[in-house]
C-alpha positions in Angstrom: 7.8 -19.6 -23.1 6.0 -15.9 -22.7 8.3 -13.6 -24.7 8.7 -10.2 -22.3 6.5 -7.5 -22.7 7.5 -3.2 -22.7 5.6 -1.0 -21.2 5.8 2.7 -22.4 3.6 5.1 -19.7 3.6 8.8 -19.8 1.5 11.7 -17.9 -1.8 9.0 -18.4 -4.2 8.4 -15.1 -5.9 5.2 -14.6 -8.5 5.9 -12.6 -12.5 5.1 -10.9 -12.6 1.2 -11.2 -13.9 -1.9 -10.0 -13.6 -5.4 -11.3 -15.2 -8.3 -9.9 -12.6 -11.2 -10.2 -8.4 -9.5 -10.2 -6.4 -6.3 -10.0 -9.2 -3.6 -9.3 -6.9 -0.9 -11.9 -3.9 -1.6 -13.8 -2.4 -5.9 -13.4 0.6 -7.1 -15.4 2.1 -9.9 -16.0 5.8 -10.9 -17.9 6.5 -7.5 -18.6 9.7 -4.9 -18.2 9.2 -0.9 -18.8 9.0 2.7 -17.2 5.9 4.3 -16.2 6.5 8.9 -15.7 3.7 10.6 -14.2 1.0 8.1 -14.2 -1.2 8.5 -11.4 -3.4 5.4 -10.7 -6.5 6.5 -8.2 -10.1 5.1 -6.6 -10.5 1.7 -7.5 -11.8 -1.6 -5.7 -10.3 -5.0 -5.9 -11.7 -7.9 -4.6 -8.6 -9.6 -4.3 -5.3 -8.3 -3.9 -4.3 -5.2 -6.1 -6.5 -2.5 -5.1 -4.7 -0.3 -8.0 -1.9 -2.7 -9.3 -1.0 -6.2 -9.9 2.7 -6.9 -10.9 3.6 -9.9 -11.9 6.9 -11.2 -12.6 8.0 -7.2 -13.2 10.4 -5.7 -14.0 9.2 -1.5 -13.7 10.6 1.6 -12.7 8.0 4.6 -11.8 8.7 8.4 -12.0 6.3 10.4 -10.3 3.4 8.1 -10.0 1.1 8.3 -7.6 -0.7 5.3 -5.9 -4.1 7.4 -4.5 -6.9 6.0 -2.6 -7.4 2.7 -3.8 -8.0 -0.8 -2.2 -7.7 -4.3 -2.0 -10.3 -6.9 0.1 -7.0 -9.0 1.0 -3.8 -7.6 0.5 -1.7 -4.4 -1.5 -4.2 -2.2 -1.7 -2.2 0.2 -3.2 0.3 -1.5 -5.1 0.4 -6.2 -4.7 4.1 -7.1 -6.8 4.8 -10.6 -6.5 8.1 -11.2 -8.0 10.4 -9.2 -11.0 11.8 -5.7 -9.7 9.9 -2.0 -8.8 12.1 1.2 -8.1 9.7 4.2 -7.6 11.3 7.7 -7.5 9.5 11.1 -6.5 6.1 9.5 -6.0 3.7 8.3 -3.8 1.7 5.9 -2.5 -1.1 7.6 -0.1 -4.8 6.5 1.5 -4.8 3.3 0.5 -6.7 0.1 2.1 -6.1 -3.7 2.3 -7.6 -5.9 5.1 -5.3 -8.2 5.8 -1.6 -6.8 4.2 -0.1 -4.0 3.0 -1.9 -1.4 2.5 -0.4 0.4 0.6 1.8 -1.7 -0.8 2.1 -5.9 -0.5 5.8 -7.2 -2.2 6.9 -10.2 -2.5 9.8 -9.2 -4.8 13.1 -9.1 -5.9 14.0 -6.0 -4.9 12.0 -3.1 -4.0 13.5 0.2 -4.5 11.8 3.2 -2.9 13.6 6.6 -3.2 12.2 10.1 -2.5 9.2 8.2 -2.3 5.9 9.1 -0.1 4.5 6.2 2.0 1.5 8.2 3.4 -1.9 7.0 5.5 -2.7 4.0 4.7 -4.0 1.0 6.6 -4.5 -2.6 6.7 -4.1 -5.5 9.2 -0.4 -5.8 8.3 2.0 -3.7 7.4 -0.3 -0.2 6.7 2.6 1.3 4.2 4.8 -1.6 3.5 4.3 -5.6 4.1 7.4 -7.2 2.8 8.1 -10.8 2.3 11.6 -11.5 1.2 13.2 -9.9 -1.7 15.8 -7.1 -1.1 14.2 -3.6 -0.1 15.8 0.2 0.0 14.2 2.8 1.0 16.4 6.0 0.9 14.9 9.4 1.3 11.4 7.8 1.7 9.1 9.0 4.4 6.6 6.5 6.1 4.3 8.6 8.0 0.6 7.7 9.5 0.3 4.8 7.8 -2.2 2.1 10.3 -2.2 -1.4 11.4 -2.8 -3.8 13.6 0.8 -4.6 13.5 4.1 -3.0 12.3 1.4 0.3 10.6 4.6 1.9 8.9 6.3 -0.9 7.8 5.9 -4.9 8.8 9.0 -7.3 6.8 8.2 -11.2 7.7 11.7 -12.0 6.0 14.1 -10.5 3.1 17.2 -7.8 3.9 16.0 -4.3 4.0 17.7 -1.6 3.8 16.6 2.0 5.4 18.7 5.2 4.4 17.7 8.7 4.8 14.1 7.3 4.9 11.6 8.6 8.2 9.5 6.6 9.6 6.9 9.2 12.0 3.7 9.3 13.2 2.9 5.4 12.3 0.4 3.6 14.6 0.4 -0.2 15.4 -3.1 -0.8 17.1 -1.3 -4.5 18.9 
């Protein structure tokens, strides 16, 4: 069995990566840790996770920004499988996925977006957010100007969703 890896990122920009296989920007697996004032922008993935692909990680992001990433499948900005993510005072903006979760695709144990802006993302299902299982909390989050055929701002297929002081505005579902 693998030991959990520890992540500690401070004031870092990860930008302009293009890959032929896997995550566009960063792939993390089986880790725990924190990122503060990190920017992940302008990555392209031929699969899932344009900006970040997180598998079985338990992470906290503070003032992090996921911008202008694309995925040919799901999770234009971020793709999360297992584990948990708490994102505070950040943004997920201008990302695109051809299938699900333009901004964020999550099949995680827990996702919390606190004071986070999810803006101007696009995908077929869940332009801003696509949620599949687990517990998701949106606290003082702003979900704005996202576009999809189904679920402009949010598509929640299963799991528990808690909205507290969240704002959904100017999202568009075309179907």
